[in-house]
C-alpha positions as CSV (number, residue, x, y, z in Angstrom):
1,M,11.4,29.0,61.6
2,A,11.7,32.8,61.5
3,T,8.6,35.0,61.7
4,I,8.3,38.4,60.2
5,P,6.7,40.9,62.6
6,V,3.9,43.0,61.0
7,T,3.7,46.5,62.3
8,S,0.7,48.7,61.9
9,A,2.8,51.1,59.7
10,A,3.1,48.3,57.1
11,L,-0.7,47.9,56.8
12,A,-3.0,49.9,54.6
13,P,-4.9,52.7,56.4
14,G,-8.2,50.8,56.6
15,W,-6.5,47.7,58.0
16,R,-4.8,49.6,60.7
17,Q,-8.1,50.1,62.5
18,V,-8.9,46.4,62.1
19,A,-5.5,45.4,63.5
20,A,-5.9,47.8,66.4
21,E,-9.4,46.6,67.4
22,P,-10.2,43.3,65.6
23,F,-13.4,42.7,67.6
24,R,-15.1,45.4,65.6
25,L,-15.4,42.9,62.8
26,F,-18.1,41.1,64.8
27,F,-20.6,44.0,64.3
28,P,-20.8,43.8,60.4
29,L,-20.8,40.0,60.8
30,G,-23.8,40.3,63.2
31,V,-25.6,42.4,60.6
32,L,-25.0,39.7,58.0
33,F,-26.3,37.0,60.3
34,G,-29.4,39.1,61.1
35,L,-30.1,39.5,57.4
36,L,-29.7,35.8,56.8
37,G,-31.9,34.9,59.7
38,V,-34.7,37.3,58.7
39,S,-34.5,36.3,55.0
40,L,-35.5,32.8,55.8
41,W,-39.1,33.8,56.3
42,P,-39.8,35.4,52.9
43,L,-38.0,32.4,51.2
44,H,-40.2,30.0,53.1
45,F,-43.4,31.9,52.2
46,L,-42.4,32.1,48.5
47,G,-41.9,28.4,48.4
48,V,-38.1,28.4,47.9
49,L,-37.6,26.7,51.3
50,E,-40.0,23.8,51.8
51,D,-39.1,23.1,55.4
52,Y,-40.3,25.3,58.3
53,P,-37.3,27.6,59.1
54,G,-38.2,28.2,62.8
55,T,-35.3,26.2,64.3
56,I,-32.8,27.4,61.8
57,H,-34.0,31.0,62.3
58,A,-33.7,30.7,66.1
59,R,-30.1,29.3,65.9
60,I,-28.9,31.9,63.4
61,M,-30.4,34.8,65.5
62,A,-29.3,33.5,68.9
63,H,-25.9,32.3,68.0
64,G,-24.9,34.3,65.0
65,F,-26.7,37.7,65.4
66,F,-26.7,38.1,69.2
67,G,-23.4,36.3,69.7
68,S,-21.6,38.5,67.2
69,F,-22.9,41.7,68.9
70,I,-22.1,40.4,72.3
71,L,-18.6,39.4,71.4
72,G,-18.0,42.6,69.5
73,F,-19.2,44.7,72.5
74,L,-17.2,42.7,75.0
75,G,-14.1,42.6,72.9
76,T,-14.2,46.3,72.4
77,A,-15.5,47.6,75.7
78,V,-13.7,45.3,78.2
79,P,-10.2,46.3,77.3
80,R,-11.2,50.0,77.6
81,M,-12.9,49.4,80.9
82,L,-9.9,47.5,82.3
83,G,-7.2,49.6,80.8
């Protein structure tokens, strides 16, 4: 099975940066996890969520929010520090 190599010249200008440093996608993903984790509380107090969102909030913030920023930082900084 033959594979077609994709060069950065074949990509649109915005996607060239993503292809060059794909770990930068973790930063906007972290922002989305942060918004999701924080939005649980107003939804709970307005009665949309009946269950207490403490455990879900902690998991989203610890694994999603913090994890995304840690992976984004390490994926971006470590190659620069080592190379």
